[in-house]
N, C-alpha and C positions, 0 to 999 in steps of 0.2 A: 232236411236241415236248412237248405236255402230258404224255404218257405217260412220256417221258424225265425230265422234271422230277419227276414223281411217284416214279420209281425212285430218283433222286438224293436226294429228300427222305427216302424210306424208309431209304436207306443211311446217312444222317446219324444215324439213331437205332439203327443196327446196332452191337452190341457189338464186332463185328469190324472196324468202320470204321477204327479206329486202326491196325490191321495193314495194311490196304490203303493207308493214307496214309503208311506208313513207307518211305522210299526211301533213307535214308543208307547202309545196309549194301549194297544193290544198287549204288548209285553208286560206293562204295569198291571193290567187287569189280570193276566195269567198269574202274576206273582202276588196278587192280592194287595197291592200297594197303590192302586189308582185312586187318587183322592178327590176327584172333581165330579160335579154333577150328581152328588149324593142326594137322592130324593128323601124328603122328610115325610113321615106319615102325619105328623102333627107338630105344631110349633106354637108355644104360648109365651115366648119371651126368653126368660133365663134358662128354660129347659125346652127340649124337643124330643121327638120320638123318631128314631131311624130303625127300620127293619124290626119294628115292634119293641125296641129297647129304648128306655128313657135315657137321655144324655144331658149333661150340663153344657150350656152353650157358651163357649169362649171364642166364637167365630162369627158373630153377628154384628151388623151395623145399626141395630135397633137401639141406639145409644140411650134414649130416654124411656125405652120400654113402652112405647105408645101404640104398638100395632094391635094390642088387644084392649085398649082403653075404651070403656063404654061410649064416651062422647064421640070418639073417632069412628067407631063402628056404626053408631046411630046416624052420624052425619053421612056416611057412605050410603047407608040404606035409604035414608031420606032423599038423597040426590037421585038414586035410581028410581024411586017412586015419582019424583018430579020431572026428571029429564030422560029417563030410560038408561040403557046401559052404555050408549056410545053416541058421539056427535056425528058419526059417519061422514066426516069431512074435515078439511083443514080450516085453520082460523081465517085463511084468506077468502074462503067462500061461505060455508054454512056452519063452521065449527066453533063459533064464538058464542058464549052465553054470559049473562051478567055475573055469574059466579066467578068466571075467570078474571073479569075486570075488578070485582070486589077484592079478590085475593091479591091482585097486583097492587092495589092501593094499600092494602095492609102491609105487604112486604116492603114497599117503598117507604112507608111511614116508619116501620120498624128499623130500617137502616138509615133513616134520615136522608133519603135520596129523592130526587125529583120524580123518578118513574121506575117502573118494573115491567118485565114481561114474564109470563109463565109459559113453559114449554111442556111437551108431552113426556120427555125424559131429560134427565140431567146431561146425558151424553150429547143430546142435540144442542144444548147451550153452546158447547165448545165447537161443534161443527158450524153453528151459525156465526160465531165470532170469526172463525177462520175464513169462511167463504165470503162474508160481507165486508170485513175490514182489512183483510190481508191480500186480496186478489188484485194487486197492482204492482208494477215493476219497481216502484220506489218504496214498497211496504216490506218491513222486515219483522218477523216474529223472533224475539230474543227469549229463549225458553230455558228454564231450569231443566237439567238433564233428567231429573227424577219425576217429572210431572206425569199425570195420569194419561193413559193411552188416548183418551178422548181429545185432549189438547193436541197431541201429535196428529191425530186424524183431521182435526179442524185446520191445523196449520198446513197439512198436505193439500187440502182443498184450496187454500190460498196460494200455495206454490204452483198448483196446476193452472192457476189463472194469472201467474206472473210474479207473485211475491217470493220471498225467500226466507230461510230460517237459519239462525245461528243458535248454538246452545252454550250455556255457561255452566261451570262446575256447580254441583249441588250446593245451594245456600251460600254461595261465595260472592260477596260484594266485590272483591278484587277481580274475580273472573268476569263478573257482569260488567264492570267498568272497562275491562280489556275489550270485551265484545262490543260495547257501545262506542268506544273510542275509535274503532276501526270502520264505523259506518261512513258512507259517503255523505257529502253535504246535502244531496238531494234525496236522501233516504229518511224515512220516518219509521220509528220503532214502537212496537207494542211488546212490553216485557210481560211475560206470562209465567205464573207459578201457582202451585197448590198452596193453600194456607196451612192445612195439616196434611202431611203426606201419608197416603193411604196404607202403604206397606209397613212403614216403621213408626209412624205416629209423631215424628218430629215436626216442629213448627217453622214455617218460613221466617227468616230473620228480617222482618220488614223494617226494623229500626236501622239496619245496615243497608238494605237493598234500596229503600225508597230515596234516601239522599242521592244515591248514584243515578237513579232514574230521573230525578229532578235536575240534576247537574247537566244531563245531556238532553233535556227537553223531550224525553220519551213519555209514552203513555203506559199505564200499568193496569193489568188484569189479574184478579185474584180468584182462583177456584176454591171456594170454601165448603165444598161438599162434606168434608169430615170435620168441619169446625163449627158449623151451625148447631146450636144446642149443646156444645161441648166446652168451648173456651170463649173468653171475653165476657164483659158485663152483660148479664141477661142472656148469655148464649149467642151474642151477636157476631162472634167469630174473630178471625185473626186480626183484622185491621183495628177493631175496637179493643182487642187484647193489648195492642201496643199504643192505643190512643191516636192512631194515624188514619182514621176513617176518611178524613177529608183529603188525604193524599192519594187515595186509590180511585182510579177512574171508573172501573167496572168491577162488580163482584157477582160471581155466578155460583150456583149451587144446585142441590138436588132435594127432592122430597123423599128420596128412598132411604135416607139414614134416619136422622132424628125426627123427621116429619111423617114417618110410618106409612108412606104411600109410594106412588110412582109419578115422576114429573120433575121439572126443573124450573129455575128462575134466574133472571139476570136483572141487576139494578144499576142505574147510572143516570146520566142526563137524558131528558126527554128526546132531544133531537137525535142523539146517538142511537137510542133504542128504536126510535121511529125509522131511522135508516135501516137498522138491522131487520126490523119488521117487514120492510119492503124489498130487501136485497139478500136475505138469507133463505135459500131453498129449504133447508131443514126445518125452518119455522113456517114458511109460507105453505109448503106442500105436504107436510106430514099431518096425519090425522090429529085433531086436537085431543088434549087429555080428556079421558072419560070423566063425566060429571062426578062419579063416585070417588075417583082418585083425587080430583081437585078438592072436593068437599072433605075427604078424609084428611088431606094435608092441611087444609085451612083449620079444621078442628084441632089437629095436633099442634099447629102453630099457636092457637089460642091456649091450649092446655099447657104448652111449654111456658107461656108467660104467666099463667095463673098458678100453676103448681111448681113454684120455683124450687121446692125441695128436691125435685128430680135432678136439676143441675148440680145442686150441692151434694146429693147422694152419689151421683155419677163420679164427681171429682174425688169424693172420699174413697170410692171403690177403686178407681184406677191408681190413686196415690198409694193406697194400701197394697195393691198387687205389685206395683213396681218396687216398693220397699222390700216386700217378702221375697220376690223372685231374685232381686239383687243379693239379698242376704243368703240365699241358697247357693249362690255362686254362678248363676246363669249370666251369660254375656247378653246384655240388653241393648236395644236401640236407645237413642237419646230422646225418648218420648216425653212429651208434656201433655198427652191427650189420652183418650180412651183406647187407643191402639198401642200395644206394647209388643215389639218383635223380640223373639228369642233367637239369637244367632246360633246356628248349628254348623254352617259352613261346609256341608257335605250333602249332596243331593240324596244319596241313598239313605243316609242316617236321618235326614230330615223327614223323608217319607216313612221310615220305620218308626220314628218318634210319633208322627201323626197317627199311624196305624195302631201303635201300642196304646196311645192315649184313648183312642176311640173304642177299640175292641176290648182292651183289658180293663180300662178304667172309666169308660162311658163319658169321656170329655171330648167335645168337638172343637177343633181348631182349624186354622188355614195354613197349609204348607206353601211356601214360595221357593221354587227352585230355579236354577239357571236352565234355559236362557232367559226366563222371565225376570230373573235378577242377575246381577253381575256374578261371574265365576267366583267361587269361594265366599259367596255372600248368601247362601241358602239360609232360610230362616223359617221359624214357626210364628205366624202372626196370631196374636191373641187380642181380643177386644172385649170391652166390658160395658155393662148397662146399669142404669139407675135402679133397675128392679132386681139386680143380683143381691141376694141377702148374704150375710157373712158365711152362712153354712155352704152356699154355692161356691164362694171364693175359696174357703178352706178345703172343701172337697177337691176342687181343682188344683190347689196348691200341693196337696198331698200326692195327687196323681202325677203332676209335673215333676215333683221331687223323685218319686219312685221310678218313673220312666226315664227321667234324666240321668239318674244314677245307673240304671240298668244299661243304658246306651253310652255311658261315659260322656254325656254332654256336660255333666257337672261331676 
């Protein structure tokens, strides 16, 4: 017995002990309600195949439906033929090719900005910002509470080097002003927010936030990962949606949503981006984006601007879905984008809702439960594409109605 106690005591100080004590995922797997890491057999946009069964996709960020566009696929294949499958190095050493620079020029011109940087992933954009701009004792990140995890991780890098973070209540100009008014005279602030919030699809209230930012002489960063190709004239995102593009210092985003690839971008003044280029480890030392990924994103970027019907069809689809879901009696998020959250407000019922939709009605959605969201804030995230036809939407609506009634969600 004493030997057993000794082993238990030793395990309590084992760095792996937290892993051995984690049972939630295994419990959910045993109950058949584990919703994550579901492997697709095939995925062609508005539909996919899971475990040999065809499903309607209401859980994808492929907003413009470009992952299977012939021009996008051909561009990726041509890039592999010209450059191979990888740069095998970082931009700082051997990982830069003309393709990266050409795309940077296109993105900067699209946003009407002086310069742009392309990154290997969208996540790295926010890591770069935090490490390069917030790592000093007088630097303060002022962050909307509901921003994406990548912003928080970037800010933590800044904090590790001497910066600090304060948060303001979601989308609240009053709370933002309270936070900025408490800064010391020798502190400088970077206000950070998503443009379209990924879980609920609501839009940052830039018309209310930016005047406060300007009043206190702060700088402003906008993560437009879920806004590019979705809102604003020509799909230019949140700042253009409000006509406030000249008031935003830096705009970042990703290739992995509307641009049908993997990678990220940051636009702003040339001197600021040049500083980030030289002082952000996540940019300097990460392997460069594969040629095929960059080429695919650039082709999707061109198609987005050529086939403007996609933006119009996307907006028509998510407007239709929001109206129909509200008419059924679902409690919805205040969405103005391709993401519409259905509040269930109970973890177990949310997972059962997800399971029933997938297994009984072949509709794929995304469940968000606490602690990933606030307590009593559990929801089913649905998202829509330009390539959804009305039959896809109506099939999904009938499934949501039937499952929602069966579980007393409506």
